[in-house]
N, C-alpha and C positions, 0 to 999 in steps of 0.2 A: 153117593155120587153127587157132584156139584149141580146145584140147581141155578141156572143162569137167569138173568132178568128176562121178563116176558117180552121185552121189545128192545131194539138197539138204541132207541132214543136219539136218533141222529137225523137232523134235517139237512139233506144234501142240497147243494146249490144246483141250479139247472145246468150250469156249464162248469163242472168241477175242474180245478187245475190239477195237473198231475202231481202225485205224491212223490216224495223222495224215496229212493230205493232203500229197503231195510239193510241193516248190517248183515254180512254174511261171512262164511269161513274163508272165502277167497281173499280177505284182507290180509290174513297171516301169510298166505302163500305169496301175495304180492310184496309184502314187506320183507319176507325171506329172500325172494329173488333180487329185488332192488338193493337190499343191504349187502348181499353177497357179491353182487356185480360191482358195486361202488367200492367195497373194500378190496375186492380182488384186483380192480384197476389200480387202486392206490398202492397196494402191497406187491403187485405183480406176482401173485400166486393164488391158487384156488383157496376159497374160504368157505367153511361150512359152519354156519352160525349155530347150528344145533349140536355141534360137537362139544363134549365136556372138556376136551383138551385145548380148545381154542384160547389163545391169549392175544390180546390187543394192546397196543401202546396207549398211553393216557390220552393222547390227542385223537387217535382213531376211535377209541371207546367213547370220548366226549361227543365226536361227530355222529356216532351211531345213536347215542342217547338223544341228541338234538333232533335228528331225523325221526325217531320214534315218537317223541312228545308232540311233534308238529303233524303227525299223521293218524295217530291212534284215536279211538272213540273217547269222548269226554268221560264215559263211565270208568275208564281205566288210566286216564292220563295222569291223575294224581299219584296213582300207585307207581307208574313208570317213573315219574319225576322224583319220587322218594327213593328209588333204587339207587344203590351206591355206584353201580356201573351201568353202562349201556347194555352189556351182555346180560346182566341180571334182569334188566327191564325187558329184554327180548324174550327171555325164558318165562317171565311173568305173563307176557302177552300169549305165549304159546299154550299156557294153561287156562287162559281166560275164556269163559263160555257165557254167552248171553242166553239167559233163561226166558225165552219168549216163544209164542207160537210161530211168529215170523222166522225165528232162528231154526225151528223145527223144519219148516217148509223149505228154507234155504239149504240146510244141511242134507236133507233127503234128495232134494233136486240135484245137488252137487254129486251125491253118491250115484244117482241114476244116470247122470251125464258122464261119470268117470269111465274112461275106456283105456285099456292097455294098448299102446301103439306097437303093433306087431312088427312094423317095418323100421322102427327106430332101434338101430343096433346098440345104442347106449342105454336103452331102456332095460330094467331088470324087474322081475316079478317080486323080489323082496321089497323094493321101494314102492311098487304099486300096492302091495299088500299092506304096507305100513300106512299109506294114504287112506285106504279103506278102513283100517283099524282106527286111525286117529279120528276120522270123520265119525265113525260109529261111537267112539268114546265121547266126542263132542255132543252127539245127539243124546246119549244117556245122561251125560252130565247136565244137560240143559233142562232136565226135568221130564223127559219123555220116557214113559214106561211102555215097553214093547208087549202088547196084547193084541188079540184079534180085534177087539173094539177100537183100540187106539190106532192101529194100522189102517182099519177101515176108514176112520174119521180123517186120518192124514191124507190117505190117497184120494178120498172124496174132495178135500180142499184143493189138492194139487190138480184135480181134474177140472176145477172151475176156471173160467177165463180170467187171467190176471188176478189171482188170489191175494196178491200183495199190493193191489191198487184198487181204486174205485170200480165197482161198488162193493166187492167182497172183503176189502181190507178190514172193515169193521168187525167181521167175524173174528179175525185174529186179535183185534184190539180188545174185544169182549173177553176173549180167553186170556189175554195178557193181564187184564185187571184182576182176574182170579188167580193167576200165577203169581202176581206181585203180592197177593195176600197169603201165599203159601198153599193155595189149593190148586193142585195140578190135574185133578180128575174131572172129566166131563163125559156125559153120555152122548152118543151119536144122535139121539132124539133131540137133545138141546142144540147140538151142532146144526142139525138139519133145520130146526126151527129158526135159528139165527140166520142161516143162509137164506131161507124163505123170506124172512123179514127184509133182508137187504135187497133181495130181488123185487119184492113188492114196492119198496120205496123208490128203487131205481126206475121201475116201470111207471109208477105214478109220477115221478119227476118228468120222465119222457112224455107222458101223456099230457101233463099240464103245459109243458113247453110247446107241444105241437098244437094245443087248443088256443094258445095265445096268438 
């Protein structure tokens, strides 16, 4: 199992500024909705960007590609730009998964928040199931292995206040460093020690600030 560093080695400012939100799987859903709405308005007919049978004119495809390259994460922007068509770029995005602890937290939170709307007559269980299946696939593709230990650690992090911002964001960053090196396993003992370190640093910073 991974042995993480003995301390977080981070000196926090006494008045930390808010951190930008991490990327999450809602980005693809927003791109899908905005792209379909824009193209539907232009073509005056319903558009399904995930359909394998969809065909767009050269102009509309170019507009889609421009819209994608101006909105996607830098980590995949070059790949989208190199695609021959906008539709090919969109399908590339649909298979792109960010391998990080923050992405794990974001995907599981989205899964837990997902609810079928019983009162929406246009809602169907097949589509709802596909959403759950796709999110689960994103989770497993992002390097998360489902075990009792890994689930306990993930739910522990989700139970922390603002796990994706100060002070506990550094727990995820420490895990990301190891994931970038290809090491995806971590013991809950290490995870707990990292969280305790961040809590200690946070309380020390508060105490120092109050003493001044």
